[in-house]
Each structure stands twice: as structure tokens, then as C-alpha cells.
N, C-alpha and C positions, 0 to 999 in steps of 0.2 A: 393645422392639426386636426385629424379626423377623430370623430367621436367613436372610439373603439373600446370603451370600457364595457365590462361584462356585468351580469347580474351579481356574480360573486363579488366583484369589486364594490358594487353598491351596497350589498349586504354587509361586507366587512366595514365599509364606511359608516353605515348606520349603527353597527355594533360598537365601533370605537367612539362615535359621537354620542351614542346613548349613554355610555359609561361616564362620559365627560359632562354632557349637558342634560341628559334625561329627555323627557318630552313634556310639552305644554298643551293645555287645552287651547282651543282655537281663539284667536283674537276676534273681537266683535266687528265683523265687516260692516254691519249696519251702521254702527256709530262712526266707523272709520270713513265710509263713503259719504255719510252725512256731513262730516267736517269738510271733505273735499268739495262737495256740492255747494257748501256755504262759503267757498273761497278761503277756508281756514287751512291752507296747505301746510303751513308750518306746524300747526297743532296736530294735523294728521301724521306728519312725519315724526313728531314728538311721540305720538301714540305708538307708532311702529317701533321707535327706539326703546320705549318703555317695555314693550312686549319682549324685546330682546335683552332687557335688564341693562340697557345703556343709559346712564344718567346724564347724557351729553346735551349740549345746547346746539341748535342747528341754525346756521346762517344760510339764507337762500339768496342765490343770484340767478335772476331770470336771463335766459339766453334765447336766441332765435330757434325756431323749430328745426332749421337745417344746420344747427351748430354741430361741429365735430370736435373731437379731442384735439386740444392744442398743447403745445409744450408748456411745462410748468415745473417748478422746482419740487413741488410736492408730488406725492405718488397718487396716480389716478387708476381707477378700475374702469370697467366697461362703460362706454357712453350710453349704451342701452343693451337690453338683453335679447332683442329680436334676432332670431336666427332662422331664416327661411331655409337656407341650406345648412350643411354641417358647419360652414365657416361664415356664410354670408350674413348680412344684417337685414333687419326687417324694413318694411316700407312705411311703417307708421311714424317713424321719426321721433318717438318719445325719448327724450334725453334726460338722464339723471347721472350726473358726474359727481362722485364723492371724492373729496381730497382726504387722504390719510397721511398726516405728518409722520415723519420718521421718529419723532419724540412723543408719540401718542402714549399717554399714561397707561399703566397697567390696569387691567380690569380689577375692580374691587377697591382700588386706591381712592382716597378722597380727591386726588388731583383730577380724576376723571369726571367728578361732579361738575356739571355745567361747562365742561370742556368744549370749546367751539369747534364744530365740524362744518366745513364749507361744502355746500351742495349746489351745483349748477343744474337747473331744471329748465326744460323748454316750456314755452308759454302754453303749449297744447297738452301739457302733462295730465291734466284732469279730464280730458275728453273721454278717456277710458279709465275710470277710477281703479278698477280691479287690476288692470295692467300696471298702472303707475304704482299701486300698492305692492305688487309683485316685484317690480323693479327696485323699489326702495327697500323692501325687505331683503332682497339679495345684496344690494349695495351696503346696507348697514350691517348685514351679517359679516361682510368683509371687515368692517370696523371692529366688530365683536371679536373675530378671530385674530385680528392684528393686536388688539388690546390684551389678548391672552398669549400673544407670541406663539400661536398654535402652528404646528409643523405644516398644516395644510391651509394656511391663511390666504394663499393666492390660488388655491385649487377651486375652480369654478363649480365643479360637481359637488364637492364637499360643502361649498357655500350655499348652493341650492338646497342641499339636504339639511343643513343646519337650520335654515329658515323654515323648512317644512316641519322639522321636529319641534321647533319653538313656537308653533301656533299659526303658521301661514300655509298649511297644507291645502285647505279649501280655496284660499285665494290663488295659490299656484295652479290648482286644478281648473278654476274658472277663468284665470287670466292667461293661460298658456296659448289660447287660440282666439284671435279676434278676426271676424269675417266682415268685410266691408263690400258694398256694392256701388258700382258707378254706371250711370246710364249714358251711352253715347247716341245722340239723336241724329240720324241721317235723314236724307230726303224721303226715302222709301221705308225705312225701318229703324228700329231702336235696338241697339246692342247693349245688353246688360253684362258687365264684367264683375265677377266676384273674386275677391282676393282674400285669402286666409293667411294671416301672419302668425307664426308660431314663436313664442317667447320662451326663453329658458335654455339651459344647457343639456338637459336630458331629453332623449327621444321619447316618443309616446310610450313605447314598450318599457323603457327604463323608468320613466316617471310612474307608470302604473305599478311596476314592481316595487319601487321605493315607497309609494303611497300605501300599498297593501302591507308592506313590512312595518311601516310606522304605525298603521292602524292596529295591527296585532299587538304591538308594544303598548300603545295607548289603551287599547281595550283591556289588556291584562292589568295595567296599573289603575285604570279607572274602576275596574272590578274590585280592586282592593279598597278603593275609597268607598264604593257602595257597601262593601262588607262592614267597614268601620261605621258608616252612617246607620246601618242596620243595628249594630251593637249599641250605638248611641241611643237610638229609638227605644230599644229594649230596656236599657239601663234607666232612661228617663221615665219610662212607664212604671217600672218597679219602684223607682225613687218617689214618684208621685203617690203611689199606693202607700208607701212607707210614711210619707209626710201626712197623708190623710189619717192613717191609723194612729200615728203619734199624736195628732191633734186631738182625736177622741180620747186616747189614753191619758194625755196630760190634763184634759178637762175633767175626766172622771176622777183622776187622782186629786185634782184641785178641789173638787166637790167633797171628797172624803176628808180632806185636810180641814175643811171648814165645818164638818159635821162630826165632831169628836164623840158625840154621845152614841153614835151608831156602833153597836156591839157586833164585831166580826170575829168569829173564833175559828179554830181548826186550821187546816192548811191554807185557806184563803187569808186568814188573819196573819199568819206567819209570812206569807208571800207579800202582803201589803206593807207589813212592817219593813221588809227589805226594800220595797220600792220607795219608801220615804227616807232612805239613807242619803246623807249629804252627797251631792254631785251626781246622783243617779239620773235625774232628768237632764242635767247639764251635759252628760255624756251623749245622750240622744241628740240634743241640740247641736253639739259640736260635730257629731258624726254627719248630721244632715248638712250642716254648713260646709264641711269638708267635701262631701259628695257633690254638692251644688257647684262649688268652686272647681272641682275636678272635671265635671261634665261640661261646664262653661269653657274651660281651657281646651278640652278636646274639640268641642263644637267650633270654637274660634279657629282652631287649627284647620279644621275641615273646610270652613267657609273661605279661608284664605288659600286653600290648597288647589292650585291649578298648574303647578309645576312639579312634575313627578321626577325628582332627582333621587339618587340612591339614598341620600340622607333622609329625605321626606318619606320614601318608601319604608325605610327601617322604622321611622317614627310611627307611621301608620300601623305597621305590624305590631309594634310594642303597645300602642294604645288599644288595638283590637284585643290582644291577649289580656291586657289589664282589665278592660271592661268586661270581657267574658268571665274572668275570675271574680271581679267585684260585683257583677250582677248576681252571680251564684251566691256569694256571701251575703248580699243584701236581701236576697229571697229568703235565706235561712233566718236572718234577723227579723224580717217581716213576719214570718210564721210565728216566731216566738213572741213578738210584740202583739200580734193579733190575739194570741192565746191570753196574754195578760189583760188586753183591752176587754175581751169577752168576760173574763173573770170579774173585772171591776164593774162591768156593766150590770151584772146581777145584783150589785149592791147600790145601784143608782136608781132614784125614783124616775118614773116615766116622764114627768113634767120637765125635769132637768135634761133628760136625754133628748127630748124634743127641742129644747132650747139650744142644745149643742148642735143638733142637726140643722137648725134653722139659722144659725149664726152666719154672718157675712163671710167670715174666714172660711168656714166649712163650704159654703156655696161657691166661693172663689176657687178653692182647692178642687172640689169635685167637678166644677165646670171645666177646668184644665184637663181633667181626665176623660172628658167626653170624646 
């Protein structure tokens, strides 16, 4: 079968898969390759599976480098991804053969947790870690699609694109071509032979087109995350100012409560009487606690956000709008609180004000604001 797919076909595939899977931030290739170099092959494959949200267990069977696909009752996919010609196989002989049982549990079911998947790999698999990572990402993407009973579960192009969208785009870019050199020494001269092996099912042009399209989607979604992080920073800044002002306000009010003999008349006296009403201070404390819990929840969401699904994108947009509104509301409350704190300050002696400003809590709060 010749590779005759068009850019339109690839774009449609990306759009369909994007609605279904979304896009992910890149897997840590440094950590992945470090596992392989330390002969922790199973751990590296487990890491690849986790990036694809597959909670499976992987059983490894080592086979010779010249191993080829053999008959089996289970279903197998490509023994390797090397494709020097449109249909031919590469010369590196890196083999990764994944068995996908017909009774593979559905994605998301508890039955898939630690479900054994058998993988046959050649002994030379880690000679090129980036290629092996690419091959395994492709093969395990087949497992993912099969667990979802996806209509394109056996489509090699869709499987490449799925892996790229779920965090293996850079690995695919770096692992697509491996160049090796071999020296043939003769009596009079030395001949250097260079061989470039291309892996994957997309041509160079098709790969670049797919990569650019996925980059655009990722950039747009990552931009929304940056916007939310910006709103988090703004909200935390205002909240800290609010906490600092409230600390002063509460200490000044505490001072006046212990100095009953101080005569305060006029508008200030009426205002201060209102401030001493039951639950007044408690409302401020409750508000601060709720805002801290809220921002911690949003921050935790952001820290764990590396998969941009439609659900996560909607949650990001909701959090962004909420923080914009709540930051504005908190600023208004801060203005009012500052006015009250300034009013109380005029009735506090200088020594006590200095004591408040030199307290450990005050210093800790203001240090956070630096």
C-alpha cells in the first residue's frame, strides 16, 4: 500500500483526535532515556504507557535482533516502524512486537489496571533510545486505541498522530532518522558508507505538516494556561495585601478593645462601635480562609495540568473568569479595609504601632510580598 494520504487527511485526523484526546505536554525524554541507559527497560516502557494514560503492566520477552513476526493467536502490530521505502523495512532491526488480546479491557475500566501486555523486544533495542521510544510510543498507542475500540485502531497514520498529540512529538521528530556510518578498509583506500534509516509511517512533508498543526493547537491551549497562571499571580498579590492590611486592622482593633478609657467621638467613634459588633472580625477571617482554599485549589489544578482536553480547557476558562471577578471584588474590599485601618491608626499610640510592624507575623507576611 503506497502512502498516498494528503495533508487534508492529516488535518482531519488531527481535528478528530483532538476532540477525542486533546493534546499533552511533552514527556520528559531526559528521564526516559536515563532509564534506558540504566537498563531499566521495563520502567521506561511503563513511563511511556503512563504518558498515554494506560495503567497496564508490561511483560518483556527478549528476542534476537533478526527476529521477525511469527504466527500467534494474539493480534500483533508492526514488528518495527522502520520504513526506508514506502513499504520496505529499515536496516536497524529494532524490534518491538506488542500483543493486543481480543478481550483487552475497555479504557477507564478497573480491569485495565495492571492488565498484562506482552512485548517482545530485540536485544539491541536501547542502542538508539530515541528510536526505541518512538517505536514503543507507536505500539502502545495501538493498545490505547484498541482499549477505546476506536474506529481507527489499526490505522498506522492515526496511531502515529495520536502518539505525537499525547506528548511524543519531539521524540518522533528526533527519532525519525538515524544515520550510521560503516568503514570498508581496502588495500589502497577506505570506503565510508553512510546509511540513513527513516522510521514512522509519515513522510517528511507529512510529518512536518502534522507537527506544525499540533504545535498550533498546543500553543493555543498552553496560552490559556499562561493566562490562568497570570490571573493566579494577580489574585495572590491582592490577597497578600489584603492579609497584611487585615493583620494591621485586627491588631489596632485589639489595642482599642484593651484601652477602654480612650475617648473617641464623632464619626470615628460610631464607626469603631460598628467594628466591635459580634462576628465582624470573624467574617474577615472566614473570607481570607475561603480565598486561600480557592487559590490553592486552582494552583493545584494548574500544577497538574499537562493534558489539554476539552474538559480541562473549559475548567481553565471558568477558573480564569472566576479569578478575574474575584480579584476585582477583593481589590474593592482591600480599599475599604485600608480606609478603616488608617482611621484606627490615628487612635493608636506610636509605640504600639511600631510593635505591630516589628512582629514576626508582620515580617513573615511582608516578606512574602517582596
